[in-house]
N, C-alpha and C positions, 0 to 999 in steps of 0.2 A: 587271321581272318582272310578269307579268299576274296578275290575281286567280286564274285557274285554276291557274297554276303555283304560287302561294303555297298553294293549298288542296289540292294533290295531292302524290303521292309520285313522280311520273314522273321528274323529273330526278335526284333522289338514287338512285332505283332503278336507272336506266340507268347512272349513274356507278359505283355499287357493282358492278354486273355487269361493266361494261367494265374496271374496274381489276383484276378477277380473271380476266379472259379468258373470261367466261361469256356465253352467249346466253340469251334468254328460253326457248328450247327446253331448254337445260341446266337452268335453274332449274325449269322445269315437270317435267322428269323427276325431279329431286331432291326437289321439294316435294310432288308429287302434285296440284298445282294446274294446271288446263288452261292451255295456252299462250295461248289467246284471252282468258282472264280476266287473265292477267299483262299482256297487251297493253293491256287496258282500264286497268289500274293505271299502266302506263308512259306512257300517253297522257293521264293525268289525267281519264279519263272516269268512273272509279269509285274508291272507297277500299276497301281490304281490311278485313275484320273483324280483330279483334285476333288470333284464332287463325291466320288466313291470313298476317298480318304476321309472326308468329313463325315459321311454316313457311318463308316466303320468306327471312327473315333466316338461319335455320338452313341452308337450301339454298345461300345465297350465301356463308355463313361470315362474317357481320357482325352487328352489333347492330341491334335495331329502331330505335334512335336514329339510326343512319346512314341507314337507309331513310327515316325521317321527316324527314331533313334537319337534324337537331339537331346543333349543333356543341358541342364541349367549350369551356367558358368558363374562362379563367384565374381562379384564386382567389387 
């Protein structure tokens, strides 16, 4: 994994969309965030604000942790 991949949400964002059969256009319509902005996030060119992260998670139907690439740890 490259430093850019570690510092962005691109891979988890794309995987969350793909696993639910959603495109960035779908997420854009549901979230109100422009598709070009979502593209920046999915390509690790920008990081969303906390408010946008929540909107994206709600639009996809997942947690912000999933988009951030956080995994549940066994306790």
